[in-house]
C-alpha positions as CSV (number, residue, x, y, z in Angstrom):
1,M,-25.3,-4.9,-85.6
2,P,-25.6,-1.1,-86.2
3,G,-25.8,1.1,-83.1
4,A,-29.3,2.3,-83.9
5,M,-30.6,-1.3,-84.0
6,A,-28.9,-2.2,-80.7
7,Q,-30.4,0.9,-79.0
8,A,-33.8,0.3,-80.5
9,A,-33.8,-3.3,-79.2
10,K,-32.8,-2.0,-75.7
11,D,-35.4,0.8,-75.7
12,K,-38.1,-1.6,-76.7
13,K,-37.7,-3.5,-73.4
14,A,-36.5,-0.6,-71.2
15,K,-40.0,-0.1,-69.8
16,A,-40.9,-3.7,-69.4
17,Q,-40.3,-6.6,-67.2
18,S,-39.7,-6.3,-63.5
19,K,-39.4,-8.7,-60.6
20,A,-42.4,-9.1,-58.3
21,A,-42.3,-6.6,-55.4
22,P,-44.0,-6.9,-52.0
23,Q,-47.6,-5.7,-52.0
24,G,-47.8,-2.0,-51.8
25,E,-44.3,-1.5,-53.2
26,E,-43.6,-0.5,-56.8
27,A,-41.4,-3.0,-58.6
28,A,-38.0,-1.7,-59.8
29,P,-37.5,-2.1,-63.5
30,V,-35.0,-4.6,-64.7
31,K,-32.6,-2.9,-67.1
32,P,-32.1,-4.8,-70.4
33,V,-28.7,-6.2,-71.0
34,T,-27.3,-7.5,-74.3
35,I,-24.8,-10.4,-74.4
36,A,-22.6,-11.0,-77.4
37,F,-22.1,-14.7,-78.0
38,D,-19.2,-15.9,-80.0
39,V,-21.1,-18.7,-81.8
40,M,-18.1,-20.3,-83.6
41,G,-15.2,-22.4,-82.5
42,S,-16.6,-24.6,-79.7
43,D,-16.2,-28.3,-79.5
44,H,-19.9,-29.0,-80.2
45,G,-20.3,-26.4,-83.0
46,P,-22.5,-23.4,-83.4
47,E,-25.9,-25.0,-82.8
48,E,-25.4,-25.6,-79.0
49,V,-24.3,-22.0,-78.5
50,I,-27.3,-20.7,-80.4
51,R,-29.6,-23.1,-78.6
52,G,-28.4,-21.8,-75.2
53,A,-28.6,-18.2,-76.2
54,A,-32.0,-18.7,-77.7
55,Q,-33.3,-20.2,-74.4
56,L,-32.1,-17.1,-72.6
57,T,-34.4,-14.9,-74.8
58,L,-37.3,-17.1,-73.8
59,E,-36.8,-17.4,-70.1
60,T,-35.1,-14.1,-69.1
61,P,-37.0,-11.1,-70.5
62,H,-34.3,-8.6,-69.8
63,I,-31.5,-10.4,-71.7
64,H,-30.9,-9.8,-75.4
65,A,-28.7,-12.1,-77.4
66,L,-26.3,-10.8,-80.1
67,L,-25.1,-13.8,-82.1
68,V,-21.8,-13.4,-83.8
69,G,-20.6,-15.8,-86.5
70,D,-21.5,-17.1,-89.9
71,R,-24.9,-15.6,-90.7
72,A,-26.0,-18.5,-92.9
73,V,-25.2,-21.0,-90.2
74,I,-26.9,-18.9,-87.5
75,D,-30.1,-18.2,-89.5
76,G,-30.3,-21.9,-90.4
77,A,-30.1,-22.9,-86.8
78,L,-32.6,-20.3,-85.6
79,A,-35.1,-21.5,-88.1
80,N,-35.3,-24.8,-86.1
81,I,-34.9,-23.4,-82.5
82,R,-37.5,-21.7,-80.4
83,H,-36.5,-18.1,-79.6
84,N,-37.8,-14.6,-79.1
85,A,-37.0,-12.9,-82.3
86,E,-37.4,-9.5,-80.7
87,R,-34.4,-10.2,-78.4
88,V,-32.1,-11.8,-81.0
89,A,-29.8,-10.0,-83.4
90,V,-27.1,-11.5,-85.7
91,Q,-23.7,-10.0,-86.7
92,H,-22.0,-11.8,-89.5
93,A,-18.4,-13.0,-89.0
94,G,-17.2,-15.3,-91.7
95,Q,-14.0,-16.5,-89.9
96,W,-13.3,-18.2,-86.6
97,V,-10.5,-19.5,-84.5
98,A,-10.3,-23.2,-84.1
99,M,-9.3,-24.9,-80.8
100,T,-6.0,-26.1,-82.4
101,D,-5.0,-22.7,-83.7
102,K,-2.3,-20.6,-82.1
103,P,-4.2,-17.6,-80.8
104,A,-1.9,-14.7,-81.8
105,A,-1.2,-16.0,-85.3
106,A,-4.9,-16.9,-85.9
107,L,-6.1,-13.5,-84.8
108,D,-3.5,-11.7,-87.0
109,E,-4.5,-13.8,-90.0
110,K,-8.2,-13.9,-89.4
111,K,-9.0,-10.2,-89.0
112,E,-12.8,-10.8,-88.9
113,A,-12.8,-13.9,-86.7
114,S,-16.0,-14.2,-84.7
115,I,-14.3,-13.7,-81.3
116,T,-12.6,-10.5,-82.6
117,V,-15.8,-9.1,-84.0
118,A,-17.7,-10.0,-80.7
119,A,-15.1,-8.4,-78.5
120,R,-15.1,-5.3,-80.7
121,L,-18.9,-5.0,-80.5
122,V,-18.7,-5.2,-76.7
123,A,-16.0,-2.6,-76.6
124,E,-18.1,-0.3,-78.8
125,G,-21.1,-0.6,-76.5
126,E,-23.2,-2.8,-78.8
127,A,-23.3,-5.3,-75.9
128,E,-22.5,-5.3,-72.2
129,A,-20.7,-8.6,-72.0
130,L,-19.1,-11.4,-74.1
131,V,-19.5,-15.1,-73.8
132,S,-17.4,-17.6,-75.8
133,A,-16.8,-21.4,-75.7
134,G,-14.0,-21.2,-78.2
135,N,-10.2,-21.0,-78.0
136,T,-9.4,-19.6,-74.5
137,G,-6.1,-18.0,-75.6
138,A,-7.8,-16.3,-78.5
139,G,-10.6,-15.0,-76.3
140,V,-8.2,-13.5,-73.8
141,L,-6.1,-12.0,-76.5
142,A,-9.1,-10.6,-78.4
143,C,-10.3,-8.9,-75.2
144,A,-6.8,-7.6,-74.5
145,R,-6.8,-6.0,-77.9
146,H,-10.2,-4.4,-77.7
147,F,-11.0,-3.9,-73.9
148,K,-9.0,-1.8,-71.5
149,L,-7.4,-3.1,-68.3
150,L,-8.8,-1.4,-65.2
151,P,-6.5,1.2,-63.6
152,N,-4.0,-0.4,-61.3
153,V,-4.5,-3.8,-62.9
154,R,-1.3,-5.0,-64.7
155,R,-2.6,-8.3,-65.9
156,A,-6.0,-10.0,-66.3
157,A,-6.8,-13.2,-64.4
158,L,-8.8,-16.3,-65.4
159,A,-10.9,-17.4,-62.5
160,T,-12.9,-20.6,-62.0
161,V,-15.1,-22.3,-59.4
162,Y,-14.5,-25.7,-57.8
163,P,-16.7,-27.8,-55.5
164,T,-16.1,-27.6,-51.8
165,Q,-17.2,-29.2,-48.5
166,L,-18.6,-26.0,-47.2
167,N,-21.3,-23.8,-48.8
168,H,-20.7,-20.1,-49.4
169,G,-22.8,-16.9,-49.5
170,A,-26.5,-16.2,-49.3
171,K,-27.1,-18.6,-52.2
172,E,-25.4,-21.5,-50.3
173,D,-23.1,-22.1,-53.3
174,P,-21.2,-25.4,-52.9
175,F,-18.1,-24.0,-54.5
176,S,-15.3,-21.4,-54.1
177,L,-13.4,-19.3,-56.6
178,I,-9.8,-19.7,-57.5
179,L,-7.7,-17.3,-59.5
180,D,-5.5,-17.1,-61.5
181,V,-5.7,-20.5,-63.3
182,G,-3.7,-19.8,-66.4
183,A,-3.8,-16.2,-67.7
184,T,-0.9,-14.9,-65.7
185,V,1.7,-17.6,-65.1
186,D,4.3,-15.5,-63.2
187,A,2.4,-13.2,-61.0
188,S,4.0,-10.4,-58.9
189,A,2.8,-9.2,-55.5
190,D,0.9,-6.4,-57.2
191,D,-0.9,-9.0,-59.4
192,L,-1.8,-11.1,-56.4
193,V,-3.3,-8.2,-54.6
194,A,-5.3,-7.2,-57.7
195,F,-6.5,-10.8,-58.1
196,A,-7.7,-10.8,-54.4
197,V,-9.7,-7.6,-55.0
198,M,-11.2,-8.9,-58.3
199,G,-12.1,-12.3,-56.9
200,S,-13.7,-10.7,-53.9
201,A,-15.9,-8.4,-56.1
202,Y,-16.9,-11.4,-58.3
203,A,-17.9,-13.5,-55.2
204,R,-19.9,-10.6,-53.8
205,I,-21.9,-10.1,-57.0
206,I,-22.4,-13.6,-58.3
207,S,-22.7,-15.6,-55.0
208,K,-24.3,-12.7,-53.1
209,N,-21.7,-13.1,-50.4
210,P,-21.3,-9.6,-48.8
211,E,-17.9,-10.4,-47.1
212,P,-16.2,-13.3,-49.0
213,K,-13.2,-14.8,-47.2
214,V,-10.1,-14.2,-49.3
215,A,-6.9,-16.2,-48.9
216,L,-3.5,-16.6,-50.5
217,L,-2.5,-20.1,-51.5
218,S,0.9,-21.0,-49.9
219,N,2.9,-23.9,-48.4
220,G,1.9,-22.8,-44.9
221,T,-0.6,-20.7,-43.0
222,E,2.0,-18.5,-41.4
223,A,2.3,-15.0,-42.9
224,Q,6.0,-15.5,-43.7
225,K,5.6,-18.8,-45.5
226,G,5.9,-18.9,-49.3
227,P,8.0,-17.1,-52.0
228,P,8.7,-13.4,-51.5
229,R,5.8,-12.3,-53.7
230,V,3.3,-14.2,-51.6
231,V,4.8,-12.9,-48.4
232,E,4.7,-9.3,-49.7
233,A,1.1,-9.8,-50.9
234,N,0.1,-11.2,-47.5
235,A,1.5,-8.1,-45.7
236,R,-0.3,-5.7,-48.1
237,L,-3.7,-7.6,-48.0
238,S,-3.6,-7.7,-44.2
239,K,-3.8,-3.9,-44.2
240,M,-6.7,-3.7,-46.6
241,R,-9.9,-3.0,-44.6
242,S,-12.0,-3.3,-47.7
243,L,-11.3,-7.1,-48.0
244,N,-12.1,-9.9,-45.6
245,F,-8.6,-11.3,-45.9
246,I,-8.0,-14.4,-43.7
247,G,-4.3,-15.0,-44.5
248,N,-2.7,-18.0,-46.1
249,V,-4.3,-21.4,-46.8
250,E,-2.7,-24.7,-47.8
251,G,-3.6,-27.1,-50.6
252,I,-5.6,-29.2,-48.1
253,D,-7.9,-26.2,-47.5
254,I,-9.0,-25.9,-51.2
255,P,-11.5,-28.7,-51.3
256,K,-12.6,-28.0,-47.7
257,G,-13.8,-24.5,-48.7
258,T,-11.9,-22.7,-46.0
259,A,-11.9,-19.6,-48.1
260,D,-14.5,-18.3,-50.6
261,V,-11.7,-16.9,-52.8
262,V,-8.3,-18.5,-53.2
263,V,-5.5,-16.4,-54.8
264,C,-2.4,-17.7,-56.5
265,D,-0.4,-17.3,-59.7
266,G,-1.6,-18.9,-63.0
267,F,0.9,-21.7,-62.9
268,V,0.0,-23.0,-59.5
269,G,-3.7,-22.4,-60.1
270,N,-3.7,-24.3,-63.3
271,V,-1.9,-27.3,-61.6
272,C,-4.5,-27.2,-58.8
273,L,-7.4,-27.1,-61.2
274,K,-6.2,-30.0,-63.2
275,M,-5.6,-32.0,-60.1
276,L,-9.1,-31.3,-58.8
277,E,-10.5,-32.4,-62.2
278,G,-8.4,-35.6,-62.1
279,V,-9.5,-36.5,-58.6
280,S,-13.1,-36.1,-59.6
281,E,-12.6,-38.4,-62.6
282,T,-10.7,-40.9,-60.5
283,V,-13.5,-41.2,-57.9
284,V,-16.0,-41.8,-60.7
285,E,-13.8,-44.5,-62.2
286,L,-13.3,-46.2,-58.8
287,A,-17.0,-46.3,-58.3
288,R,-17.5,-48.0,-61.7
289,Y,-14.7,-50.5,-60.8
290,A,-16.3,-51.2,-57.4
291,Y,-19.7,-51.7,-59.1
292,K,-18.3,-54.3,-61.5
293,E,-16.2,-56.3,-58.9
294,K,-18.4,-57.3,-56.0
295,L,-22.1,-57.6,-55.2
296,L,-21.5,-56.1,-51.7
297,W,-19.9,-53.0,-53.3
298,R,-22.8,-52.7,-55.7
299,A,-25.2,-52.8,-52.7
300,G,-23.1,-50.1,-50.9
301,L,-23.1,-47.9,-53.9
302,A,-26.9,-48.3,-54.3
303,M,-27.3,-47.1,-50.7
304,L,-25.1,-44.1,-51.4
305,S,-26.8,-43.3,-54.7
306,G,-28.6,-40.2,-53.3
307,G,-25.4,-38.8,-51.9
308,I,-23.6,-39.5,-55.2
309,E,-26.3,-37.8,-57.1
310,R,-25.9,-34.7,-54.9
311,I,-22.1,-34.8,-55.6
312,K,-22.8,-35.0,-59.3
313,V,-24.9,-31.8,-59.0
314,A,-22.3,-30.0,-56.9
315,T,-19.5,-30.8,-59.4
316,D,-21.5,-30.2,-62.6
317,W,-19.4,-27.5,-64.2
318,E,-22.3,-26.8,-66.7
319,Q,-24.3,-25.1,-64.0
320,Y,-21.5,-22.7,-63.0
321,G,-21.7,-20.6,-66.2
322,G,-18.1,-20.6,-67.2
323,A,-14.9,-18.8,-66.0
324,P,-14.7,-15.0,-65.8
325,I,-11.7,-13.2,-67.2
326,L,-11.2,-10.5,-64.6
327,G,-9.3,-7.2,-64.9
328,F,-10.9,-5.7,-68.0
329,D,-13.3,-2.8,-68.2
330,R,-15.8,-5.2,-69.9
331,V,-17.3,-8.6,-68.8
332,F,-16.0,-11.7,-70.5
333,I,-17.2,-15.2,-69.5
334,K,-15.2,-18.1,-70.9
335,A,-17.5,-21.1,-71.2
336,H,-15.9,-24.6,-71.4
337,G,-15.1,-25.7,-74.8
338,R,-17.4,-28.7,-74.4
339,S,-20.3,-26.6,-73.4
340,K,-23.7,-27.5,-74.6
341,A,-26.9,-25.4,-74.4
342,K,-27.3,-25.7,-70.6
343,A,-23.8,-24.4,-70.0
344,I,-24.2,-21.5,-72.5
345,F,-27.5,-20.6,-71.0
346,N,-25.9,-20.3,-67.5
347,A,-22.8,-18.5,-68.9
348,G,-25.2,-15.9,-70.4
349,K,-27.0,-15.5,-67.1
350,V,-23.7,-15.0,-65.2
351,A,-22.5,-12.5,-67.8
352,A,-25.7,-10.5,-67.5
353,K,-25.6,-10.5,-63.7
354,A,-21.9,-9.4,-63.7
355,A,-22.6,-6.6,-66.2
356,S,-25.9,-5.4,-64.6
357,N,-24.3,-5.2,-61.2
358,G,-21.2,-3.2,-62.3
359,L,-18.5,-5.8,-61.8
360,A,-15.8,-3.7,-63.4
361,E,-16.8,-0.7,-61.3
362,S,-16.9,-2.7,-58.1
363,I,-13.3,-3.9,-58.7
364,Q,-12.1,-0.5,-59.7
365,D,-13.5,1.1,-56.5
366,T,-11.6,-1.4,-54.3
367,L,-8.2,-1.6,-56.1
368,P,-5.3,0.0,-54.2
369,P,-3.0,2.3,-56.2
370,R,0.2,0.6,-57.5
């Protein structure tokens, strides 16, 4: 989308919609924000991504959608999906990265892949944030090639949320944030400190938690427990007055929600994430088994149905809006590969909130010099 078109679309709404203000007070205008959606490459195909983005243009007046992918496919889908045409633009990209592709080789071979084009548009200022449900590695690599790492950030981090026993922040969110979960497998003490700052900034903005509790994941709560990089990071974070650092936590504290932000390297984080997913699936399977086996168990499950439904809502990853890639000067929200329209819609909302509230600037202001 040419720069003039993007600016015209933004200017058209710059005066408009604002949230209701108390009587006697003038409402502050909501600044328009454009989200670039990588339409191609997700498990459910382009239509679900387009449907979620289209819904945003109907329900959130300040959000504009820039759809990046095969123009014929996008135009064909839009013809059958309700959307606000004034807030939708299309950028053609005739190639895309499949889930099974090797990221670096695919991006080198497919110079105009949709994720590359979308990242480039965000870097050039045509959009404020990027959302993709495609190949995670390709998304991170495309951003690394077109975005800039923030000063004093050596490596980006992939963060994700997980359900917890305790609620967090002004929104009473039933989940905490953990990072890194795969982008940086072997993190140094510098990386862990940066991850703590980035996770804290994200929790403040997205969960409206003014002082999120930040902790390092280790094999003991004592400051000297863990490998040298964790011990060093603990010592440095303990001196940072800008963070609400509570020290080390153990694995048992993760589902409890002892901390709002849990910091670890990508290897440990990915193992923890997969374990949490496995436990959730196992509980569901056990409930199904119990339902089939005995009448008494079926009766018990029926009595617990309300609580089980609340658990389903709390653990529904589609409502969380995807995983942020933190550390770049631009916002990138990685939606799950199996995302349908609901998850894409929420990913767009999260991306817009992060961009509008200056996530990158907030992180940069808090990062200590290396």
